[in-house]
C-alpha positions, 0 to 999 in steps of 0.5 A, spaced: 848 218 596 848 213 602 848 206 602 841 203 603 843 199 609 846 204 613 840 209 612 836 204 615 841 203 621 841 211 621 834 211 621 834 206 627 830 200 624 836 195 626 843 195 626 847 195 619 848 187 619 840 187 621 838 191 615 842 188 610 838 181 612 832 186 611 834 188 604 836 180 602 829 178 605 825 183 600 822 187 605 825 194 603 822 198 597 825 204 594 821 209 590 816 203 590 821 198 588 823 192 592 831 192 592 835 186 594 842 188 592 847 189 597 851 196 596 845 199 593 845 207 594 839 212 595 839 220 596 836 221 603 830 226 602 829 225 595 828 217 595 822 214 598 824 208 603 819 203 606 820 197 610 815 192 610 811 198 607 812 203 612 816 209 610 822 210 613 824 217 616 831 219 619 830 222 626 835 226 631 832 223 637 836 217 639 835 213 645 839 209 649 837 204 655 840 200 659 836 193 662 838 188 667 836 182 663 833 177 667 834 169 665 828 166 661 827 172 657 829 172 649 833 178 646 830 177 640 824 182 638 820 176 635 820 169 638 816 163 634 816 160 641 812 166 644 817 166 650 818 173 654 822 178 650 826 183 653 822 188 649 816 186 653 820 189 659 821 196 657 814 199 659 813 206 657 818 206 652 813 208 645 820 209 641 822 203 637 829 200 640 833 194 639 838 190 642 845 191 641 848 184 641 845 178 645 844 175 651 842 168 651 836 165 654 839 163 660 844 169 661 842 175 665 845 182 666 847 188 662 843 189 655 844 195 651 838 197 647 838 203 642 835 206 636 842 208 634 844 203 628 851 206 627 853 205 635 850 198 635 854 196 629 860 199 632 859 196 639 858 189 636 864 189 631 870 186 633 874 191 630 872 196 635 875 191 641 869 193 646 870 189 652 864 185 655 865 183 662 861 177 665 861 173 672 861 166 671 860 160 676 863 154 673 863 147 675 869 144 678 875 147 681 878 151 675 885 151 675 891 155 672 892 151 666 884 152 664 885 159 665 891 160 661 887 156 655 882 161 656 887 167 656 891 164 650 884 163 646 880 157 645 879 153 638 871 152 637 867 149 632 867 156 628 874 158 629 879 160 634 877 165 639 881 172 641 885 172 647 880 173 654 882 177 660 880 172 666 881 172 673 879 167 679 874 170 684 872 164 688 874 157 687 872 150 690 867 145 687 864 151 684 869 156 681 867 163 680 871 167 674 871 174 671 872 173 664 872 179 658 871 178 651 870 183 645 867 178 640 860 177 640 859 169 638 853 165 640 854 162 647 861 164 647 863 164 654 859 158 655 863 154 649 869 157 652 868 154 659 866 148 656 872 147 652 876 147 658 872 142 662 868 147 666 861 147 664 857 154 666 852 154 671 850 161 671 852 167 667 851 174 668 854 180 664 856 186 669 860 191 664 859 193 656 865 198 654 865 203 660 858 202 662 856 198 668 850 194 671 851 197 678 845 195 683 840 196 677 835 191 679 833 184 675 828 186 670 829 194 671 832 199 666 834 206 666 836 211 660 843 212 659 846 219 662 849 224 658 856 222 660 855 215 659 853 216 652 859 220 651 863 214 654 860 209 650 861 212 643 868 214 645 869 207 646 868 205 639 870 211 636 863 213 634 863 220 631 856 222 628 858 225 622 862 219 620 
């Protein structure tokens, strides 16, 4: 037996958290019956599972794509405002993949997309402490007291942040910092910097765990190499037989 939301994630439909929402929304049927209860279990290979009336089948071919997301592009797969989506940039990719976490509309840089739900779950869960590294240009000359606050943790409206790793790269009327966090709150880096009096002017993610953006052009994508896949799985203690 296997929990329904984990089965959906293994089948590449969504991350575990997204799968839970799909179940709550009544989009999932098991043997023709809508199931909304969290913790529901199925027997893979015996029970028929459908998402939005399409049969969900486990597949072994996992895909891992690294995209250099431009600004002015949304990370969601569906946008009511009809703005450009990251999925629109993946020309030639026929398999269904989805973003691991999000980069906000005005943030660019490294975005991982995959159909490996278990990996997506682990990479976005704070308990696995996978660092995400950003380069930020912030308004004003950020001095050590502000940097120290970021390193210790900031009290935001949704609670205190965990300590960040911060180093100053350039200072002046605009300060450039490198900041590493392993939480995934909405607009977290922007809110942290604003809380210490230095609003973000531009933000770019350059690293996600062991993955590096490198010189990949803005708007371009590439498949992860085998060693990169092994490294990113090791970073979040991911074993396929969990």
